[in-house]
VOGU-3710 file (C-alpha; in Angstrom, 3 decimals, decimal comma):
1> mfqnfdqttd> 15,178/-9,481/11,077  11,994/-9,515/8,614  13,558/-7,796/5,367  15,559/-9,764/3,224  18,639/-8,230/1,783  19,424/-10,786/-0,161  17,469/-10,260/-3,271  18,731/-8,638/-6,106  17,422/-8,085/-9,849  18,173/-10,581/-12,189
11> fsrsaervrq> 16,827/-9,612/-15,962  19,484/-11,884/-17,667  16,893/-14,972/-18,812  14,357/-12,025/-19,549  15,381/-12,455/-23,342  14,676/-16,289/-23,281  11,620/-16,272/-20,946  9,352/-13,947/-23,447  11,256/-15,872/-26,429  9,515/-19,594/-24,989
21> lragfgesgi> 6,386/-16,807/-24,060  5,474/-15,719/-27,434  6,379/-19,573/-28,228  3,017/-20,746/-27,385  0,979/-17,590/-29,413  -0,118/-19,511/-31,672  -1,121/-22,607/-29,912  -3,392/-20,266/-27,575  -4,468/-18,596/-30,810  -3,080/-15,200/-29,779
31> dgfivprade> -1,096/-11,835/-30,562  -0,413/-11,443/-27,386  -0,429/-11,388/-24,236  -0,910/-9,293/-21,018  0,704/-9,433/-17,341  -0,342/-7,700/-14,594  1,064/-7,604/-11,225  -1,607/-9,273/-9,720  -2,899/-12,314/-8,190  -6,947/-13,941/-7,746
41> hqgeyippsa> -7,552/-11,168/-5,430  -6,320/-8,408/-7,173  -4,094/-6,672/-4,410  -1,248/-4,476/-3,573  0,069/-7,634/-1,529  0,928/-10,707/-3,491  3,447/-14,011/-2,809  6,370/-15,304/-4,213  3,719/-17,985/-6,239  2,194/-14,645/-8,076
51> arlewltgfs> 4,929/-12,913/-9,071  4,284/-13,561/-12,738  5,446/-10,097/-13,497  9,164/-9,820/-12,060  10,182/-13,579/-13,000  9,392/-12,534/-16,478  10,646/-8,725/-16,658  12,779/-8,219/-13,047  10,985/-5,196/-12,099  9,929/-6,140/-8,405
61> gsagaaavla> 7,357/-3,003/-7,939  3,956/-2,861/-6,165  2,639/-1,882/-9,428  2,820/-1,963/-13,066  2,092/-4,516/-15,991  3,865/-5,768/-18,883  2,135/-6,025/-22,803  4,506/-8,592/-24,951  3,097/-8,896/-28,504  5,086/-11,015/-31,123
71> dravilvdgr> 7,891/-8,051/-32,050  7,671/-5,777/-29,018  7,370/-5,775/-25,154  6,486/-2,784/-23,190  6,608/-2,147/-19,005  4,211/0,798/-18,186  4,305/1,584/-14,357  3,234/5,198/-12,558  5,921/7,598/-11,086  6,153/6,137/-7,890
81> ytlqvrseid> 8,914/3,505/-10,052  10,114/5,360/-13,524  13,463/5,371/-11,643  13,255/2,079/-10,045  11,924/0,092/-13,670  14,925/1,172/-15,558  17,648/-0,431/-13,058  15,504/-3,386/-13,176  14,438/-4,375/-16,941  16,770/-5,616/-19,714
91> pavfeplssv> 16,437/-2,294/-22,167  16,660/-4,412/-25,354  13,452/-6,872/-23,841  11,165/-4,359/-22,471  10,287/-1,188/-23,300  9,705/0,975/-20,196  6,591/3,486/-20,637  4,953/5,889/-18,304  1,102/4,593/-17,128  0,566/7,697/-16,044
101> etsltdfltv> 0,473/9,416/-20,036  -0,073/6,396/-21,428  -2,499/2,961/-20,294  -2,166/-0,185/-21,314  -5,603/0,650/-23,192  -4,142/3,195/-25,088  -0,959/1,424/-26,138  -2,805/-1,666/-27,305  -5,030/0,030/-29,430  -1,764/1,521/-31,533
111> aapgkrigyd> 0,236/-0,701/-31,345  -1,789/-3,851/-31,487  -4,531/-2,689/-33,322  -7,126/-5,752/-35,214  -4,907/-8,696/-33,558  -6,196/-11,041/-30,194  -5,109/-10,100/-27,005  -4,881/-12,885/-23,812  -5,163/-12,517/-20,202  -5,724/-14,754/-17,574
121> pwlhtvaeir> -9,154/-13,341/-16,467  -8,588/-14,189/-12,252  -5,953/-11,554/-12,940  -7,835/-8,677/-14,278  -10,334/-6,395/-12,198  -13,728/-6,905/-14,192  -13,888/-3,383/-14,377  -10,758/-3,254/-16,435  -11,234/-5,799/-18,907  -15,050/-4,093/-20,030
131> tladaieadg> -12,571/-1,406/-20,298  -10,500/-3,159/-22,600  -12,152/-5,281/-24,289  -14,563/-1,960/-25,764  -11,445/0,011/-26,159  -10,292/-3,230/-27,945  -13,376/-5,011/-29,846  -13,726/-1,303/-31,355  -10,055/-1,148/-33,335  -11,611/-4,978/-34,622
141> gqlvalpanp> -9,588/-6,652/-32,316  -10,434/-9,627/-29,242  -9,420/-9,660/-25,806  -9,123/-13,781/-25,209  -9,656/-15,009/-22,055  -7,557/-17,735/-21,424  -7,914/-20,590/-19,668  -4,765/-21,273/-18,177  -1,567/-18,480/-17,790  0,651/-19,347/-20,110
151> idriwndrpa> 3,774/-18,201/-17,477  2,848/-20,750/-15,276  3,646/-23,341/-17,901  7,170/-22,031/-18,762  7,462/-21,042/-15,165  9,565/-24,458/-13,888  10,840/-23,130/-9,886  7,831/-21,569/-9,669  7,740/-21,241/-5,408  3,941/-23,330/-4,022
161> ppkaravihp> 1,599/-21,248/-2,690  1,275/-20,070/1,106  -0,091/-22,350/3,586  1,058/-20,158/6,321  -1,138/-20,601/9,120  -3,874/-18,122/10,309  -4,729/-16,503/13,599  -7,569/-14,772/15,570  -7,322/-11,135/15,548  -8,002/-10,349/19,679
171> erfagrpaag> -11,723/-8,577/19,833  -9,830/-5,776/22,786  -7,675/-4,601/18,964  -10,311/-5,362/16,585  -12,967/-3,532/18,538  -15,797/-5,507/17,348  -16,633/-8,863/17,111  -16,808/-10,354/14,032  -20,435/-11,724/14,424  -21,696/-8,347/14,636
181> kladlarrig> -19,638/-7,013/11,534  -20,929/-10,384/9,196  -24,636/-9,021/10,422  -24,339/-5,524/9,458  -22,463/-6,651/6,044  -24,784/-8,947/5,211  -27,660/-5,609/6,088  -25,972/-3,609/3,310  -25,965/-6,762/0,905  -29,514/-6,704/0,908
191> dakadaallt> -29,739/-2,964/0,582  -27,792/-3,174/-2,960  -30,474/-6,164/-3,733  -28,753/-8,661/-4,051  -29,050/-12,568/-2,705  -24,924/-12,965/-1,526  -22,184/-10,737/-2,729  -18,438/-12,222/-2,801  -15,120/-11,070/-0,966  -12,932/-11,432/-2,516
201> dpasiawtfn> -9,901/-8,952/-0,744  -7,796/-10,820/1,735  -8,052/-7,851/3,622  -11,817/-7,350/3,555  -11,734/-11,379/5,380  -9,313/-10,685/7,695  -11,129/-7,690/9,230  -14,414/-8,890/8,300  -13,574/-12,583/10,016  -10,748/-11,091/13,084
211> irgadvphtp> -8,599/-13,171/11,383  -4,860/-12,856/10,276  -2,563/-14,632/8,562  0,769/-14,578/7,057  0,568/-15,443/3,039  3,101/-12,436/1,978  5,462/-9,967/2,896  4,777/-8,021/5,547  0,923/-7,910/5,951  -0,889/-9,647/7,588
221> lmlafailra> -3,494/-11,128/5,270  -5,032/-15,006/5,148  -5,478/-15,647/1,705  -9,398/-17,047/1,123  -12,317/-15,876/-0,630  -15,573/-15,827/1,268  -19,756/-15,688/-0,027  -21,464/-14,160/1,812  -25,371/-13,343/2,001  -27,868/-11,462/2,619
231> dgrptlfvdp> -30,060/-14,200/4,259  -27,876/-17,168/5,355  -24,534/-18,531/7,065  -21,421/-16,793/4,721  -19,314/-20,247/3,129  -15,002/-19,258/4,186  -12,844/-20,757/1,520  -10,021/-21,522/2,632  -7,103/-23,692/2,676  -7,566/-26,624/5,509
241> dkldpevrdy> -3,752/-26,607/6,227  -3,847/-23,071/7,263  -5,944/-23,503/10,171  -5,449/-25,048/13,536  -8,241/-26,721/15,666  -8,448/-23,097/17,609  -9,417/-21,081/14,595  -11,178/-23,906/12,586  -13,362/-23,818/15,401  -13,248/-20,355/15,747
251> laalcdlasp> -14,543/-19,886/12,701  -17,041/-22,416/11,834  -18,896/-20,750/14,791  -19,299/-17,860/12,165  -18,849/-19,852/8,513  -19,534/-22,901/7,066  -15,823/-23,828/6,037  -15,054/-25,207/2,011  -12,032/-25,468/0,296  -10,846/-23,003/-2,862
261> ddfeaalkre> -10,817/-26,111/-4,782  -14,644/-25,637/-4,317  -14,932/-21,820/-5,080  -16,378/-22,524/-8,742  -18,164/-24,953/-8,039  -19,979/-22,912/-5,150  -20,231/-19,637/-6,639  -22,029/-22,063/-9,639  -24,284/-23,509/-7,416  -25,209/-19,862/-5,488
271> aadraigldp> -25,316/-17,769/-9,257  -27,912/-19,907/-9,951  -31,267/-17,862/-10,628  -29,703/-15,104/-7,667  -28,347/-12,083/-7,533  -24,165/-11,880/-6,622  -22,954/-8,825/-5,777  -19,083/-8,143/-6,888  -16,824/-4,914/-6,517  -16,068/-4,347/-9,832
281> qlgaarlati> -12,754/-2,648/-8,998  -12,071/-5,378/-6,780  -13,309/-8,303/-8,290  -11,801/-10,978/-10,568  -13,130/-10,917/-14,445  -13,292/-14,629/-14,005  -15,684/-14,142/-10,978  -18,536/-12,411/-13,363  -17,650/-15,308/-16,428  -18,582/-18,176/-13,503
291> veaaggtlvd> -21,932/-15,758/-12,558  -23,423/-15,337/-15,930  -22,601/-18,560/-17,281  -25,169/-20,061/-13,670  -27,986/-17,502/-15,399  -27,039/-15,545/-12,185  -27,041/-11,827/-12,407  -24,044/-9,731/-11,488  -24,921/-6,653/-8,644  -22,262/-4,131/-9,526
301> mpdparlpra> -21,712/-2,901/-5,516  -19,161/-2,133/-3,958  -16,828/-4,642/-1,480  -19,870/-3,682/1,108  -16,728/-4,760/4,187  -14,587/-1,800/2,718  -15,325/1,425/3,881  -16,710/-0,178/7,630  -12,832/-1,356/7,772  -12,023/2,105/6,599
311> ikntgeiags> -13,329/4,104/9,171  -11,515/2,856/12,107  -13,872/1,821/15,354  -12,561/3,673/18,925  -10,869/0,177/20,109  -8,903/0,153/16,321  -8,290/4,504/17,438  -6,551/3,141/20,652  -4,751/0,879/19,571  -3,636/2,669/16,780
321> rtahrrdgaa> -2,339/5,903/19,384  -0,334/3,870/21,265  1,145/1,622/18,485  2,518/5,119/17,562  3,482/6,122/20,322  5,730/3,665/20,874  7,202/3,091/17,343  7,684/6,601/17,804  9,452/6,228/20,775  12,430/3,368/18,642
331> vssflawldr> 12,253/5,259/15,584  13,619/8,574/17,793  16,499/5,838/19,372  17,119/5,055/16,313  17,663/8,890/15,121  18,982/10,028/18,374  21,343/5,907/17,445  22,100/7,744/13,490  22,848/11,165/15,039  25,858/9,761/16,741
341> qppgsiteit> 27,930/7,940/13,883  30,010/9,473/11,262  29,649/9,965/7,984  30,341/7,222/6,020  30,464/4,568/8,621  26,907/3,422/8,086  25,027/1,574/5,576  21,129/2,269/4,174  21,724/-1,790/5,155  22,949/-0,755/8,805
351> aaqrleslra> 20,445/1,905/9,174  17,642/-0,660/8,026  18,834/-3,212/10,357  19,003/-0,842/12,891  15,823/0,309/13,423  14,256/-2,898/12,616  16,267/-4,083/16,267  15,210/-1,242/17,889  10,873/-1,093/17,073  11,944/-5,193/18,015
361> eygerdghpl> 13,053/-3,767/21,959  10,557/-1,753/22,118  7,544/-4,173/21,395  9,059/-6,517/23,512  9,179/-3,782/26,357  5,347/-2,762/25,820  4,095/-6,002/25,857  3,649/-5,603/22,082  6,334/-7,590/20,506  7,199/-6,860/16,782
371> rdisfdtiag> 4,722/-9,206/14,939  6,268/-7,242/11,305  7,565/-4,605/9,310  5,084/-3,099/7,305  7,209/-3,423/3,795  10,532/-3,557/2,605  12,600/-0,492/4,328  13,332/2,299/1,495  16,723/3,280/2,829  18,026/5,853/0,035
381> sgpngaivhy> 21,399/7,703/0,589  22,517/10,394/-1,882  20,871/9,342/-5,068  18,989/6,353/-3,597  17,278/8,386/-2,211  15,434/10,107/-5,948  13,839/6,712/-5,985  11,156/7,108/-4,776  9,905/3,282/-3,982  13,644/2,128/-3,233
391> rvnrgsdrpl> 14,617/-1,565/-1,615  18,185/-2,044/-0,774  20,130/-5,493/-1,564  23,501/-5,911/-0,748  24,095/-5,250/-4,967  23,076/-1,509/-4,222  23,941/-1,112/-0,820  25,814/2,666/-0,110  27,480/3,615/3,143  25,908/7,713/3,942
401> gegelfllds> 27,993/10,236/3,114  29,184/13,321/3,827  26,960/15,771/2,524  24,192/13,387/1,212  20,392/13,132/2,288  19,411/9,838/4,335  15,461/8,964/3,044  14,338/6,728/5,262  10,406/5,545/4,946  9,674/2,527/6,978
411> gaqyedgttd> 6,596/1,115/9,401  5,662/-1,390/11,695  2,798/-3,917/12,413  2,151/-4,439/16,232  -1,540/-6,333/16,705  -2,465/-3,046/17,537  -1,415/-1,030/14,932  -0,022/-0,532/11,509  2,478/2,268/10,980  4,208/4,210/8,617
421> itrtipigqp> 6,942/7,270/8,720  8,943/9,077/6,851  11,790/10,844/7,906  14,479/12,344/6,022  18,433/13,163/8,057  20,975/14,840/6,683  24,370/13,856/7,148  26,538/15,994/7,637  26,105/19,656/6,489  23,406/19,937/4,451
431> saemrtkftl> 23,473/22,217/1,251  21,164/25,879/1,379  19,342/24,312/-1,605  18,593/20,804/0,475  17,079/23,228/3,072  14,525/24,922/0,991  13,615/21,740/-1,037  13,196/20,198/2,394  11,039/23,229/3,700  8,619/23,545/1,082
441> vlkgmiaiat> 7,531/19,800/2,126  7,512/20,623/5,125  5,242/23,625/4,616  2,451/20,856/1,774  3,076/18,054/5,293  1,522/21,112/7,516  -1,089/22,682/4,975  -2,690/18,769/5,815  -2,370/18,945/9,216  -3,768/21,667/9,902
451> arfpkgtrgv> -6,211/21,810/6,882  -10,435/21,789/8,085  -12,974/21,014/5,774  -16,573/20,464/5,481  -18,317/16,007/5,034  -18,463/15,907/1,684  -14,431/16,480/1,664  -12,367/14,238/-0,995  -8,848/13,497/-1,178  -8,592/15,201/-4,998
461> dldplarial> -10,062/18,230/-3,210  -6,655/18,681/-0,440  -4,578/17,476/-2,910  -3,047/21,006/-4,087  -3,211/21,901/-0,528  0,275/19,598/-0,208  1,862/21,258/-3,708  0,991/24,535/-4,217  4,348/25,635/-1,962  6,125/23,019/-4,305
471> wkagcdyahg> 4,592/24,054/-7,533  5,115/27,874/-6,442  8,518/26,562/-6,987  8,434/25,312/-9,888  8,854/22,024/-8,680  5,333/18,827/-7,273  6,289/14,928/-7,182  5,155/11,838/-8,686  3,205/10,383/-6,355  -0,289/11,121/-4,282
481> tghgvgsyla> 0,296/12,859/-0,877  -2,188/10,421/1,025  -3,510/6,530/1,277  -5,178/5,152/3,428  -4,101/2,819/6,526  -5,157/-0,655/8,042  -5,575/-1,971/11,747  -3,106/-4,064/11,785  -3,801/-4,674/7,847  -2,635/-3,056/5,156
491> vhegpqtisk> -0,655/-0,666/5,247  -1,854/1,277/1,729  -5,829/0,558/2,009  -8,189/2,383/-0,056  -10,666/3,701/-0,553  -9,309/6,266/0,961  -6,936/9,111/-0,991  -5,134/11,820/-1,136  -4,411/12,513/-4,778  -5,136/13,740/-7,397
501> rgmavleagm> -7,157/10,413/-8,092  -9,118/10,755/-4,827  -12,751/10,091/-4,948  -13,702/9,205/-2,348  -15,720/10,728/0,431  -12,951/11,587/4,155  -15,224/10,335/6,557  -14,252/9,838/9,873  -12,026/7,776/11,593  -10,483/7,230/7,983
511> ilsnepgyyr> -6,608/7,111/8,454  -4,357/8,108/6,108  -0,616/8,980/5,409  0,580/12,413/5,163  3,248/12,432/2,693  4,387/15,324/0,107  7,965/15,037/-1,282  10,334/16,126/-3,805  13,213/14,354/-6,166  15,954/14,769/-7,669
521> egaygirien> 17,190/12,132/-9,819  20,329/11,719/-9,126  21,435/13,577/-6,250  18,533/13,201/-3,138  14,787/12,516/-2,082  12,642/14,408/0,714  9,814/13,023/1,726  8,679/13,460/5,559  5,149/11,386/6,658  2,875/10,869/9,008
531> lilvepatai> -0,366/9,516/9,218  -3,540/11,539/10,536  -6,867/10,150/11,544  -9,629/12,115/10,434  -11,768/13,629/13,634  -15,426/14,270/13,652  -16,841/17,330/12,667  -16,701/20,251/14,591  -17,880/23,779/14,811  -15,954/26,861/14,437
541> aggdlamhsf> -16,714/30,099/15,805  -18,037/32,165/13,750  -18,713/30,142/11,485  -21,500/28,275/9,085  -20,733/24,502/8,796  -18,917/22,063/11,146  -15,771/20,933/10,140  -13,515/17,905/9,899  -9,788/17,824/10,694  -6,819/15,591/11,082
551> atltlapidh> -5,091/14,518/14,244  -1,462/13,876/13,654  -0,911/10,467/15,413  2,979/9,525/14,554  5,370/11,050/16,865  8,909/11,095/16,070  11,304/14,526/15,759  11,507/16,182/11,988  15,158/17,424/11,804  15,648/21,308/12,431
561> rlieptlmsr> 18,667/21,520/10,426  16,963/20,478/7,374  14,693/23,863/7,732  14,531/27,340/6,505  12,171/28,974/8,815  12,215/32,217/6,481  10,568/30,544/4,272  7,927/29,334/6,900  5,291/31,766/8,098  3,936/32,000/11,855
571> eevdwvdayh> 1,679/29,361/11,562  3,452/26,705/10,221  6,169/27,821/12,864  4,123/27,381/16,070  2,908/24,049/13,702  6,516/23,169/14,386  6,899/23,854/17,895  3,470/22,430/19,243  4,494/18,808/17,131  7,367/18,970/19,094
581> aevretlapl> 6,710/19,531/22,772  3,946/16,831/22,269  6,800/14,569/20,286  9,426/15,796/23,581  6,314/14,794/26,621  4,722/11,554/24,888  8,671/9,996/24,363  10,924/11,314/26,924  9,432/8,715/29,636  9,029/5,927/26,878
591> mraedrgwle> 13,260/6,090/25,727  16,490/5,205/26,975  17,990/7,511/29,378  20,945/8,402/27,187  18,668/9,602/24,199  16,214/12,126/26,091  19,100/14,449/26,148  19,310/14,430/22,235  15,378/14,212/22,130  15,119/17,516/24,072
601> aatrsistg> 17,552/19,026/21,965  15,909/17,230/18,233  12,232/18,859/19,755  13,792/22,717/20,775  11,423/25,378/19,379  12,498/26,998/16,287  11,670/30,558/14,649  11,959/33,264/12,097  14,952/35,345/13,910
//
């Protein structure tokens, strides 16, 4: 099994760890220290050796930051984690704050005016430090880059850095050879008036070089840095222990290879009197310091691989469709199995394990083994479903009880694609309130799935479509409507999003999630999620502009028992019926014979009458 359910939150030592951290403030000449949830690559996915925020606070979420002052310590999280953080930290040590209402900058300028605030320049982006420094210095304070992270000094049992072996990602799945990608990126760097650019995001490195790894949980990334040149061979800085002879020879044909220990020195040489491109939203502040100290010119430019990586090529799109058919059959077989279990007989962990085993079974049968799950399965029954990013463990596991809702958000990593799907299932008879709220969420999902939009439309422009039915009922959800998804890469990928902050233009070939929700604290959670593909703009009869649209990739039934047809329009009912017809026709030949009858019933037509 890929998921570890034995992990439990332990904040019992937070007070002592914070005390030790504060004890070193005097020696470092600081009055406070910032602890982000980040590593040197600034990614969402970090190895255990970089989990400093969790070690200090107990908080295990994928985003957040702590600020420890001499007399106060806070942890800031967004709306996904407002419930989770309360259960994972010691409130006597850390005060939880909403990062939406109070940013880290806001907190520090109010709570620590005129103070010296320390930070690890490898763990903050260039853009973040620029904003923080301007605000803190305006109040008479100072942001202090420390030469070593003080947490590492007191983290005596810190895990070793990962050394997982890298593998070549076959061209039949990548869709393009790495040499062609490198040539395109070199042109982009030259167009940005830079001599070279730094790749710091492991997902961009994986995509560019057609390489995959296993350095972080559930995401096939190899932690490395790269210098790409507008004219000349790139250099990849990767631990040689991660490369077997075949992979080493493959990479050596594309680039020069060097150790990560040589990266800083090599960057100093590269930057001397040259223009170096770095994405200020992704690159560590330490890199900007190195470039400027070497006499180089820092060129603010987007990661040159980020947009090409987000716009899937025909090979990647074909692989995603195949992966979703396979995955949909496994998920549907799971739903059929779950329907046969008496209420109370299955727990959250049992359900997650069963789903993972079915994904493995269907992958082997199809000749595409399950490489991993794409994130820790969110299997929340009853009140646990209201915790947006709930992660079940042995201590929190509970049965799927009669009259409750079960929220199951899961995904898989296959070589031909990454999946992410959420279904909400009633255990027994759902209440009228549950049916109403579910249907409002479904209306929002359908609004996104059926949207037509002109070239240049951003995710922020579409986000209200998913919320309007909930807003009319006085409800909302505290997370984005959709995130980008990689191709056998990260299940969360930028720049594409559908959210209140989704400023990136949605381009044909991008894959996103479509996942509105509703959460009632202490009672239940509802989320319905499909992955969608932005399709090229086409003309609409009688219209003036060609319009982009979405194709739904995910294939699995949406539970009829939670749908209230009287709240839906004829067009919305027709969409559900057409979607279920496609699910039935596509998946029935792939599924076990004993589950096909269930699929037929689960995809029957609904009506408003």
